[in-house]
ROBA-818857 format. One record per residue (C-alpha): z, y, x; residue number from 1; residue in one letter. Coordinates in pm, whole numbers. Layout:
BEGIN
{c3: Z c2: Y c1: X pos: NUM code: A}
...
END
This chain:
BEGIN
{c3: -16983 c2: -14756 c1: -8637 pos: 1 code: X}
{c3: -16944 c2: -15000 c1: -8352 pos: 2 code: X}
{c3: -16798 c2: -14915 c1: -8012 pos: 3 code: X}
{c3: -17136 c2: -14961 c1: -7847 pos: 4 code: X}
{c3: -17311 c2: -14721 c1: -8081 pos: 5 code: X}
{c3: -17034 c2: -14464 c1: -8050 pos: 6 code: X}
{c3: -17049 c2: -14481 c1: -7669 pos: 7 code: X}
{c3: -17421 c2: -14436 c1: -7672 pos: 8 code: X}
{c3: -17394 c2: -14132 c1: -7900 pos: 9 code: X}
{c3: -17141 c2: -13968 c1: -7667 pos: 10 code: X}
{c3: -17360 c2: -14037 c1: -7361 pos: 11 code: X}
{c3: -17666 c2: -13884 c1: -7527 pos: 12 code: X}
{c3: -17469 c2: -13577 c1: -7627 pos: 13 code: X}
{c3: -17332 c2: -13527 c1: -7275 pos: 14 code: X}
{c3: -17679 c2: -13572 c1: -7129 pos: 15 code: X}
{c3: -17814 c2: -13310 c1: -7366 pos: 16 code: X}
{c3: -17545 c2: -13065 c1: -7257 pos: 17 code: X}
{c3: -17624 c2: -13127 c1: -6890 pos: 18 code: X}
{c3: -17998 c2: -13079 c1: -6944 pos: 19 code: X}
{c3: -17938 c2: -12762 c1: -7140 pos: 20 code: X}
{c3: -17721 c2: -12623 c1: -6863 pos: 21 code: X}
{c3: -17963 c2: -12721 c1: -6583 pos: 22 code: X}
{c3: -18273 c2: -12605 c1: -6768 pos: 23 code: X}
{c3: -18146 c2: -12252 c1: -6820 pos: 24 code: X}
{c3: -18158 c2: -12280 c1: -7198 pos: 25 code: X}
{c3: -17956 c2: -12069 c1: -7439 pos: 26 code: X}
{c3: -17848 c2: -11719 c1: -7335 pos: 27 code: X}
{c3: -17815 c2: -11781 c1: -6957 pos: 28 code: X}
{c3: -17995 c2: -11516 c1: -6740 pos: 29 code: X}
{c3: -18225 c2: -11645 c1: -6462 pos: 30 code: X}
{c3: -18128 c2: -11551 c1: -6108 pos: 31 code: X}
{c3: -18400 c2: -11383 c1: -5899 pos: 32 code: X}
{c3: -18402 c2: -11256 c1: -5536 pos: 33 code: X}
{c3: -18627 c2: -10960 c1: -5442 pos: 34 code: X}
{c3: -18700 c2: -10827 c1: -5094 pos: 35 code: X}
{c3: -18765 c2: -10454 c1: -5051 pos: 36 code: X}
{c3: -19107 c2: -10390 c1: -4896 pos: 37 code: X}
{c3: -19066 c2: -10193 c1: -4572 pos: 38 code: X}
{c3: -19348 c2: -9952 c1: -4496 pos: 39 code: X}
{c3: -19399 c2: -9850 c1: -4132 pos: 40 code: X}
{c3: -19635 c2: -9574 c1: -4018 pos: 41 code: X}
{c3: -19759 c2: -9566 c1: -3658 pos: 42 code: X}
{c3: -19883 c2: -9235 c1: -3522 pos: 43 code: X}
{c3: -20159 c2: -9295 c1: -3273 pos: 44 code: X}
{c3: -20145 c2: -9071 c1: -2969 pos: 45 code: X}
{c3: -20457 c2: -8857 c1: -2915 pos: 46 code: X}
{c3: -20692 c2: -8966 c1: -2637 pos: 47 code: X}
{c3: -20627 c2: -8823 c1: -2292 pos: 48 code: X}
{c3: -20896 c2: -8654 c1: -2083 pos: 49 code: X}
{c3: -20931 c2: -8863 c1: -1765 pos: 50 code: X}
{c3: -20987 c2: -8572 c1: -1523 pos: 51 code: X}
{c3: -20699 c2: -8354 c1: -1649 pos: 52 code: X}
{c3: -20441 c2: -8588 c1: -1802 pos: 53 code: X}
{c3: -20425 c2: -8355 c1: -2105 pos: 54 code: X}
{c3: -20451 c2: -8468 c1: -2468 pos: 55 code: X}
{c3: -20807 c2: -8444 c1: -2602 pos: 56 code: X}
{c3: -20786 c2: -8470 c1: -2983 pos: 57 code: X}
{c3: -21165 c2: -8428 c1: -3016 pos: 58 code: X}
{c3: -21225 c2: -8727 c1: -2791 pos: 59 code: X}
{c3: -21520 c2: -8544 c1: -2629 pos: 60 code: X}
{c3: -21409 c2: -8634 c1: -2278 pos: 61 code: X}
{c3: -21405 c2: -9006 c1: -2364 pos: 62 code: X}
{c3: -21765 c2: -9001 c1: -2486 pos: 63 code: X}
{c3: -21948 c2: -8860 c1: -2183 pos: 64 code: X}
{c3: -21973 c2: -8894 c1: -1808 pos: 65 code: X}
{c3: -21853 c2: -8647 c1: -1547 pos: 66 code: X}
{c3: -22084 c2: -8355 c1: -1470 pos: 67 code: X}
{c3: -22063 c2: -8235 c1: -1108 pos: 68 code: X}
{c3: -22230 c2: -7905 c1: -1022 pos: 69 code: X}
{c3: -22278 c2: -7738 c1: -682 pos: 70 code: X}
{c3: -22174 c2: -7373 c1: -717 pos: 71 code: X}
{c3: -22215 c2: -7102 c1: -456 pos: 72 code: X}
{c3: -21927 c2: -6901 c1: -305 pos: 73 code: X}
{c3: -22088 c2: -6621 c1: -102 pos: 74 code: X}
{c3: -22001 c2: -6261 c1: -196 pos: 75 code: X}
{c3: -22352 c2: -6230 c1: -348 pos: 76 code: X}
{c3: -22272 c2: -6510 c1: -593 pos: 77 code: X}
{c3: -21948 c2: -6365 c1: -724 pos: 78 code: X}
{c3: -21817 c2: -6354 c1: -986 pos: 79 code: X}
{c3: -21917 c2: -6710 c1: -1073 pos: 80 code: X}
{c3: -21944 c2: -6848 c1: -1425 pos: 81 code: X}
{c3: -21782 c2: -7166 c1: -1558 pos: 82 code: X}
{c3: -21537 c2: -7239 c1: -1273 pos: 83 code: X}
{c3: -21244 c2: -7168 c1: -1506 pos: 84 code: X}
{c3: -21361 c2: -7446 c1: -1741 pos: 85 code: X}
{c3: -21393 c2: -7718 c1: -1478 pos: 86 code: X}
{c3: -21148 c2: -8007 c1: -1479 pos: 87 code: X}
{c3: -21159 c2: -8037 c1: -1099 pos: 88 code: X}
{c3: -21306 c2: -7800 c1: -838 pos: 89 code: X}
{c3: -21359 c2: -7908 c1: -476 pos: 90 code: X}
{c3: -21399 c2: -7647 c1: -200 pos: 91 code: X}
{c3: -21580 c2: -7771 c1: 109 pos: 92 code: X}
{c3: -21686 c2: -7618 c1: 441 pos: 93 code: X}
{c3: -22062 c2: -7576 c1: 495 pos: 94 code: X}
{c3: -22276 c2: -7415 c1: 766 pos: 95 code: X}
{c3: -22137 c2: -7102 c1: 928 pos: 96 code: X}
{c3: -21786 c2: -7205 c1: 816 pos: 97 code: X}
{c3: -21841 c2: -7053 c1: 473 pos: 98 code: X}
{c3: -21729 c2: -7254 c1: 170 pos: 99 code: X}
{c3: -21905 c2: -7389 c1: -134 pos: 100 code: X}
{c3: -21774 c2: -7541 c1: -458 pos: 101 code: X}
{c3: -21840 c2: -7870 c1: -632 pos: 102 code: X}
{c3: -21714 c2: -7829 c1: -989 pos: 103 code: X}
{c3: -21650 c2: -8134 c1: -1208 pos: 104 code: X}
{c3: -21671 c2: -8095 c1: -1586 pos: 105 code: X}
{c3: -21580 c2: -8348 c1: -1851 pos: 106 code: X}
{c3: -21329 c2: -8222 c1: -2107 pos: 107 code: X}
{c3: -21510 c2: -7887 c1: -2146 pos: 108 code: X}
{c3: -21879 c2: -7797 c1: -2160 pos: 109 code: X}
{c3: -21943 c2: -7435 c1: -2055 pos: 110 code: X}
{c3: -22227 c2: -7252 c1: -2222 pos: 111 code: X}
{c3: -22324 c2: -7120 c1: -1877 pos: 112 code: X}
{c3: -22228 c2: -7227 c1: -1525 pos: 113 code: X}
{c3: -22337 c2: -7116 c1: -1181 pos: 114 code: X}
{c3: -22490 c2: -6991 c1: -960 pos: 115 code: X}
{c3: -22611 c2: -7341 c1: -874 pos: 116 code: X}
{c3: -22700 c2: -7410 c1: -510 pos: 117 code: X}
{c3: -22806 c2: -7693 c1: -280 pos: 118 code: X}
{c3: -22652 c2: -8028 c1: -189 pos: 119 code: X}
{c3: -22461 c2: -8099 c1: 135 pos: 120 code: X}
{c3: -22370 c2: -8419 c1: 322 pos: 121 code: X}
{c3: -22007 c2: -8403 c1: 204 pos: 122 code: X}
{c3: -22104 c2: -8418 c1: -164 pos: 123 code: X}
{c3: -22172 c2: -8795 c1: -191 pos: 124 code: X}
{c3: -21821 c2: -8858 c1: -55 pos: 125 code: X}
{c3: -21674 c2: -8640 c1: -330 pos: 126 code: X}
{c3: -21868 c2: -8770 c1: -632 pos: 127 code: X}
{c3: -21884 c2: -9141 c1: -545 pos: 128 code: X}
{c3: -21566 c2: -9245 c1: -735 pos: 129 code: X}
{c3: -21661 c2: -9070 c1: -1062 pos: 130 code: X}
{c3: -22041 c2: -9115 c1: -1079 pos: 131 code: X}
{c3: -22200 c2: -8931 c1: -1371 pos: 132 code: X}
{c3: -22445 c2: -8641 c1: -1328 pos: 133 code: X}
{c3: -22498 c2: -8430 c1: -1016 pos: 134 code: X}
{c3: -22663 c2: -8091 c1: -1072 pos: 135 code: X}
{c3: -22794 c2: -7892 c1: -774 pos: 136 code: X}
{c3: -23085 c2: -7676 c1: -663 pos: 137 code: X}
{c3: -23237 c2: -7877 c1: -377 pos: 138 code: X}
{c3: -23141 c2: -7926 c1: -15 pos: 139 code: X}
{c3: -23240 c2: -8040 c1: 332 pos: 140 code: X}
{c3: -23395 c2: -8386 c1: 360 pos: 141 code: X}
{c3: -23088 c2: -8542 c1: 526 pos: 142 code: X}
{c3: -22864 c2: -8414 c1: 244 pos: 143 code: X}
{c3: -23109 c2: -8529 c1: -25 pos: 144 code: X}
{c3: -23120 c2: -8874 c1: 133 pos: 145 code: X}
{c3: -22741 c2: -8887 c1: 129 pos: 146 code: X}
{c3: -22691 c2: -8792 c1: -235 pos: 147 code: X}
{c3: -22972 c2: -9029 c1: -343 pos: 148 code: X}
{c3: -22747 c2: -9321 c1: -244 pos: 149 code: X}
{c3: -22457 c2: -9208 c1: -464 pos: 150 code: X}
{c3: -22413 c2: -9358 c1: -816 pos: 151 code: X}
{c3: -22515 c2: -9036 c1: -994 pos: 152 code: X}
{c3: -22804 c2: -8908 c1: -1205 pos: 153 code: X}
{c3: -22969 c2: -8634 c1: -997 pos: 154 code: X}
{c3: -23070 c2: -8315 c1: -1178 pos: 155 code: X}
{c3: -23230 c2: -8031 c1: -983 pos: 156 code: X}
{c3: -23436 c2: -7738 c1: -1105 pos: 157 code: X}
{c3: -23759 c2: -7936 c1: -1094 pos: 158 code: X}
{c3: -23632 c2: -8197 c1: -1342 pos: 159 code: X}
{c3: -23375 c2: -8001 c1: -1541 pos: 160 code: X}
{c3: -23606 c2: -7853 c1: -1802 pos: 161 code: X}
{c3: -23415 c2: -7620 c1: -2034 pos: 162 code: X}
{c3: -23084 c2: -7732 c1: -1880 pos: 163 code: X}
{c3: -23132 c2: -7473 c1: -1600 pos: 164 code: X}
{c3: -23269 c2: -7121 c1: -1598 pos: 165 code: X}
{c3: -23305 c2: -6815 c1: -1375 pos: 166 code: X}
{c3: -23087 c2: -6516 c1: -1458 pos: 167 code: X}
{c3: -23308 c2: -6205 c1: -1428 pos: 168 code: X}
{c3: -23016 c2: -5971 c1: -1366 pos: 169 code: X}
{c3: -22950 c2: -6141 c1: -1031 pos: 170 code: X}
{c3: -23160 c2: -6185 c1: -719 pos: 171 code: X}
{c3: -23278 c2: -6527 c1: -598 pos: 172 code: X}
{c3: -23143 c2: -6757 c1: -469 pos: 173 code: X}
{c3: -22817 c2: -6650 c1: -636 pos: 174 code: X}
{c3: -22952 c2: -6661 c1: -992 pos: 175 code: X}
{c3: -22993 c2: -7027 c1: -1093 pos: 176 code: X}
{c3: -22765 c2: -7123 c1: -1382 pos: 177 code: X}
{c3: -22708 c2: -7429 c1: -1598 pos: 178 code: X}
{c3: -22627 c2: -7500 c1: -1961 pos: 179 code: X}
{c3: -22337 c2: -7740 c1: -2001 pos: 180 code: X}
{c3: -22443 c2: -7925 c1: -2317 pos: 181 code: X}
{c3: -22801 c2: -7975 c1: -2194 pos: 182 code: X}
{c3: -22682 c2: -8104 c1: -1857 pos: 183 code: X}
{c3: -22444 c2: -8350 c1: -2023 pos: 184 code: X}
{c3: -22744 c2: -8488 c1: -2212 pos: 185 code: X}
{c3: -22889 c2: -8616 c1: -1884 pos: 186 code: X}
{c3: -22674 c2: -8929 c1: -1918 pos: 187 code: X}
{c3: -22480 c2: -9081 c1: -1632 pos: 188 code: X}
{c3: -22219 c2: -9354 c1: -1606 pos: 189 code: X}
{c3: -21942 c2: -9453 c1: -1629 pos: 190 code: X}
{c3: -21840 c2: -9317 c1: -1969 pos: 191 code: X}
{c3: -21569 c2: -9195 c1: -1957 pos: 192 code: X}
{c3: -21521 c2: -9128 c1: -1585 pos: 193 code: X}
{c3: -21220 c2: -9284 c1: -1412 pos: 194 code: X}
{c3: -20912 c2: -9074 c1: -1342 pos: 195 code: X}
{c3: -20889 c2: -8920 c1: -995 pos: 196 code: X}
{c3: -20514 c2: -8850 c1: -1000 pos: 197 code: X}
{c3: -20183 c2: -8978 c1: -1134 pos: 198 code: X}
{c3: -20008 c2: -8748 c1: -1384 pos: 199 code: X}
{c3: -19656 c2: -8700 c1: -1516 pos: 200 code: X}
{c3: -19492 c2: -8483 c1: -1781 pos: 201 code: X}
{c3: -19138 c2: -8567 c1: -1665 pos: 202 code: X}
{c3: -19080 c2: -8468 c1: -1305 pos: 203 code: X}
{c3: -18763 c2: -8595 c1: -1145 pos: 204 code: X}
{c3: -18597 c2: -8398 c1: -866 pos: 205 code: X}
{c3: -18728 c2: -8520 c1: -533 pos: 206 code: X}
{c3: -18546 c2: -8528 c1: -201 pos: 207 code: X}
{c3: -18849 c2: -8657 c1: -12 pos: 208 code: X}
{c3: -18898 c2: -8494 c1: 327 pos: 209 code: X}
{c3: -19135 c2: -8197 c1: 305 pos: 210 code: X}
{c3: -19080 c2: -8125 c1: -67 pos: 211 code: X}
{c3: -18967 c2: -7772 c1: -148 pos: 212 code: X}
{c3: -18991 c2: -7503 c1: -413 pos: 213 code: X}
{c3: -19269 c2: -7263 c1: -315 pos: 214 code: X}
{c3: -19407 c2: -6928 c1: -425 pos: 215 code: X}
{c3: -19735 c2: -6930 c1: -230 pos: 216 code: X}
{c3: -19962 c2: -7121 c1: 6 pos: 217 code: X}
{c3: -20253 c2: -7021 c1: 230 pos: 218 code: X}
{c3: -20556 c2: -7231 c1: 324 pos: 219 code: X}
{c3: -20702 c2: -7087 c1: 643 pos: 220 code: X}
{c3: -21074 c2: -7116 c1: 584 pos: 221 code: X}
{c3: -21276 c2: -6896 c1: 819 pos: 222 code: X}
{c3: -21253 c2: -6518 c1: 784 pos: 223 code: X}
{c3: -21286 c2: -6378 c1: 432 pos: 224 code: X}
{c3: -21304 c2: -6731 c1: 289 pos: 225 code: X}
{c3: -20931 c2: -6788 c1: 350 pos: 226 code: X}
{c3: -20757 c2: -6864 c1: 20 pos: 227 code: X}
{c3: -20414 c2: -6770 c1: -112 pos: 228 code: X}
{c3: -20253 c2: -6952 c1: -404 pos: 229 code: X}
{c3: -19953 c2: -6780 c1: -567 pos: 230 code: X}
{c3: -19716 c2: -6944 c1: -816 pos: 231 code: X}
{c3: -19692 c2: -6775 c1: -1156 pos: 232 code: X}
{c3: -19365 c2: -6909 c1: -1297 pos: 233 code: X}
{c3: -19428 c2: -6756 c1: -1640 pos: 234 code: X}
{c3: -19764 c2: -6925 c1: -1697 pos: 235 code: X}
{c3: -19676 c2: -7229 c1: -1480 pos: 236 code: X}
{c3: -20002 c2: -7203 c1: -1284 pos: 237 code: X}
{c3: -20120 c2: -7119 c1: -933 pos: 238 code: X}
{c3: -20334 c2: -6803 c1: -906 pos: 239 code: X}
{c3: -20622 c2: -6786 c1: -658 pos: 240 code: X}
{c3: -20690 c2: -6484 c1: -433 pos: 241 code: X}
{c3: -20920 c2: -6412 c1: -139 pos: 242 code: X}
{c3: -20907 c2: -6114 c1: 100 pos: 243 code: X}
{c3: -20596 c2: -5994 c1: -80 pos: 244 code: X}
{c3: -20771 c2: -5962 c1: -417 pos: 245 code: X}
{c3: -20764 c2: -6183 c1: -729 pos: 246 code: X}
{c3: -21051 c2: -6431 c1: -734 pos: 247 code: X}
{c3: -21211 c2: -6383 c1: -1075 pos: 248 code: X}
{c3: -21489 c2: -6534 c1: -1284 pos: 249 code: X}
{c3: -21754 c2: -6350 c1: -1486 pos: 250 code: X}
{c3: -21518 c2: -6302 c1: -1780 pos: 251 code: X}
{c3: -21281 c2: -6105 c1: -1555 pos: 252 code: X}
{c3: -21009 c2: -6370 c1: -1567 pos: 253 code: X}
{c3: -20837 c2: -6466 c1: -1243 pos: 254 code: X}
{c3: -20897 c2: -6828 c1: -1145 pos: 255 code: X}
{c3: -20586 c2: -7041 c1: -1194 pos: 256 code: X}
{c3: -20498 c2: -7404 c1: -1137 pos: 257 code: X}
{c3: -20223 c2: -7627 c1: -1268 pos: 258 code: X}
{c3: -20245 c2: -7820 c1: -941 pos: 259 code: X}
{c3: -20379 c2: -7741 c1: -595 pos: 260 code: X}
{c3: -20437 c2: -8033 c1: -359 pos: 261 code: X}
{c3: -20492 c2: -7938 c1: 6 pos: 262 code: X}
{c3: -20662 c2: -8231 c1: 178 pos: 263 code: X}
{c3: -20720 c2: -8169 c1: 550 pos: 264 code: X}
{c3: -21025 c2: -8362 c1: 673 pos: 265 code: X}
{c3: -21247 c2: -8393 c1: 979 pos: 266 code: X}
{c3: -21606 c2: -8270 c1: 960 pos: 267 code: X}
{c3: -21844 c2: -8496 c1: 1151 pos: 268 code: X}
{c3: -22062 c2: -8270 c1: 1365 pos: 269 code: X}
{c3: -21800 c2: -7995 c1: 1353 pos: 270 code: X}
{c3: -21686 c2: -7768 c1: 1070 pos: 271 code: X}
{c3: -21958 c2: -7515 c1: 1001 pos: 272 code: X}
{c3: -22239 c2: -7710 c1: 1166 pos: 273 code: X}
{c3: -22571 c2: -7735 c1: 983 pos: 274 code: X}
{c3: -22536 c2: -8111 c1: 922 pos: 275 code: X}
{c3: -22157 c2: -8129 c1: 902 pos: 276 code: X}
{c3: -22019 c2: -8408 c1: 684 pos: 277 code: X}
{c3: -21664 c2: -8415 c1: 555 pos: 278 code: X}
{c3: -21505 c2: -8751 c1: 632 pos: 279 code: X}
{c3: -21303 c2: -8847 c1: 328 pos: 280 code: X}
{c3: -21201 c2: -9205 c1: 398 pos: 281 code: X}
{c3: -20900 c2: -9312 c1: 604 pos: 282 code: X}
{c3: -20596 c2: -9088 c1: 581 pos: 283 code: X}
{c3: -20472 c2: -8746 c1: 679 pos: 284 code: X}
{c3: -20243 c2: -8455 c1: 606 pos: 285 code: X}
{c3: -20204 c2: -8333 c1: 249 pos: 286 code: X}
{c3: -20007 c2: -8063 c1: 69 pos: 287 code: X}
{c3: -19982 c2: -8083 c1: -309 pos: 288 code: X}
{c3: -19889 c2: -7771 c1: -506 pos: 289 code: X}
{c3: -19767 c2: -7857 c1: -856 pos: 290 code: X}
{c3: -19502 c2: -7731 c1: -1099 pos: 291 code: X}
{c3: -19372 c2: -7472 c1: -850 pos: 292 code: X}
{c3: -19335 c2: -7728 c1: -572 pos: 293 code: X}
{c3: -19510 c2: -7777 c1: -240 pos: 294 code: X}
{c3: -19510 c2: -8145 c1: -149 pos: 295 code: X}
{c3: -19605 c2: -8222 c1: 211 pos: 296 code: X}
{c3: -19742 c2: -8572 c1: 259 pos: 297 code: X}
{c3: -20055 c2: -8773 c1: 327 pos: 298 code: X}
{c3: -20384 c2: -8858 c1: 159 pos: 299 code: X}
{c3: -20500 c2: -9221 c1: 174 pos: 300 code: X}
{c3: -20847 c2: -9342 c1: 79 pos: 301 code: X}
{c3: -20949 c2: -9692 c1: 191 pos: 302 code: X}
{c3: -21316 c2: -9672 c1: 90 pos: 303 code: X}
{c3: -21581 c2: -9444 c1: -55 pos: 304 code: X}
{c3: -21571 c2: -9582 c1: -410 pos: 305 code: X}
{c3: -21192 c2: -9541 c1: -448 pos: 306 code: X}
{c3: -21025 c2: -9205 c1: -521 pos: 307 code: X}
{c3: -20780 c2: -9075 c1: -264 pos: 308 code: X}
{c3: -20412 c2: -9141 c1: -326 pos: 309 code: X}
{c3: -20155 c2: -8877 c1: -235 pos: 310 code: X}
{c3: -19807 c2: -8972 c1: -115 pos: 311 code: X}
{c3: -19499 c2: -8765 c1: -32 pos: 312 code: X}
{c3: -19287 c2: -8778 c1: 282 pos: 313 code: X}
{c3: -19115 c2: -9092 c1: 154 pos: 314 code: X}
{c3: -19445 c2: -9271 c1: 90 pos: 315 code: X}
{c3: -19429 c2: -9245 c1: -289 pos: 316 code: X}
{c3: -19731 c2: -9151 c1: -499 pos: 317 code: X}
{c3: -19736 c2: -8783 c1: -591 pos: 318 code: X}
{c3: -19795 c2: -8733 c1: -964 pos: 319 code: X}
{c3: -19970 c2: -8413 c1: -1073 pos: 320 code: X}
{c3: -19891 c2: -8201 c1: -1377 pos: 321 code: X}
{c3: -20148 c2: -8253 c1: -1655 pos: 322 code: X}
{c3: -20407 c2: -7977 c1: -1629 pos: 323 code: X}
{c3: -20693 c2: -7861 c1: -1407 pos: 324 code: X}
{c3: -20691 c2: -7919 c1: -1031 pos: 325 code: X}
{c3: -20847 c2: -7747 c1: -731 pos: 326 code: X}
{c3: -20895 c2: -7959 c1: -419 pos: 327 code: X}
{c3: -20923 c2: -7768 c1: -91 pos: 328 code: X}
{c3: -21101 c2: -7948 c1: 196 pos: 329 code: X}
{c3: -21017 c2: -7750 c1: 513 pos: 330 code: X}
{c3: -21098 c2: -7887 c1: 857 pos: 331 code: X}
{c3: -20796 c2: -8037 c1: 1031 pos: 332 code: X}
{c3: -20808 c2: -7750 c1: 1283 pos: 333 code: X}
{c3: -20760 c2: -7480 c1: 1014 pos: 334 code: X}
{c3: -20411 c2: -7331 c1: 969 pos: 335 code: X}
{c3: -20216 c2: -7417 c1: 653 pos: 336 code: X}
{c3: -19896 c2: -7245 c1: 546 pos: 337 code: X}
{c3: -19647 c2: -7254 c1: 259 pos: 338 code: X}
{c3: -19411 c2: -6973 c1: 154 pos: 339 code: X}
{c3: -19086 c2: -7129 c1: 30 pos: 340 code: X}
{c3: -18916 c2: -6992 c1: -281 pos: 341 code: X}
{c3: -18611 c2: -6775 c1: -208 pos: 342 code: X}
{c3: -18284 c2: -6962 c1: -212 pos: 343 code: X}
{c3: -18078 c2: -6843 c1: -513 pos: 344 code: X}
{c3: -17772 c2: -6646 c1: -411 pos: 345 code: X}
{c3: -17436 c2: -6735 c1: -560 pos: 346 code: X}
{c3: -17134 c2: -6513 c1: -599 pos: 347 code: X}
{c3: -16775 c2: -6629 c1: -589 pos: 348 code: X}
{c3: -16518 c2: -6460 c1: -810 pos: 349 code: X}
{c3: -16195 c2: -6400 c1: -616 pos: 350 code: X}
END
């Protein structure tokens, strides 16, 4: 064999060894890289009811408008039905310095609610920010003209159909009642309604001027219509009383509220006048009762279509506790008082 042939044979052999090694031939195991698949599960929070700030797993509150109903508050109308299922209840001064309620429903739909009574000039100023449906039993021409301008679907007895009925066990005019589901079917926008308040589930200690722990508050409506709210620390609610007695609904339950907002306003024409209108734009004194606290501050509302904002003595927005709210609308001349919680006593061991 010549040198050239021998060299060529060696080169071919070496090349074959290199190819075998590079090609993974023989008994060599292939190298593989695998990445573990990471599975992540996201739990979606339940929808929140706009007028209470509470979770609403059914989503019912997100699929309908607000339903506002005028409900009577004379002794002849008591005990009322459905007030304990309202998201927000407004108490306004009407003629003779008596009070009347405007109850807003959204997260709950009572089987029965009432007695339903007539519209007043203050009502458009209350319902304007939320729209929806406004249920009532009639009213004077000036009040009807006022509510006709508000962005609400008007439902009175003449157009309610089966959504309203007369209760035979009561005397007129204190016997007109409504059916929640049927009234909600009257439509209304927006769906869902906008929130009226800011809410929090984590309340930080506040040193704002006018903030204190409280056990009770009084709203000095005229005579027997004066209202007392007492803090129930066990249930974490404020309990409503009038004339020294629990204010109850038809079921016998005492009316309670997670929050009470006292919004002192001026009544154009004078509180108790026949055509009095509560002025609810601008700003004024406010006391917010929430989570065992009384927070003295101001209400601020720049225009009719915007909900009022409530600020503490330091000018910071007051956040309510998720739950139902009662809004008291006393005239600015009415007395308001808060009973502070007792200061805990401490003992020193000698």
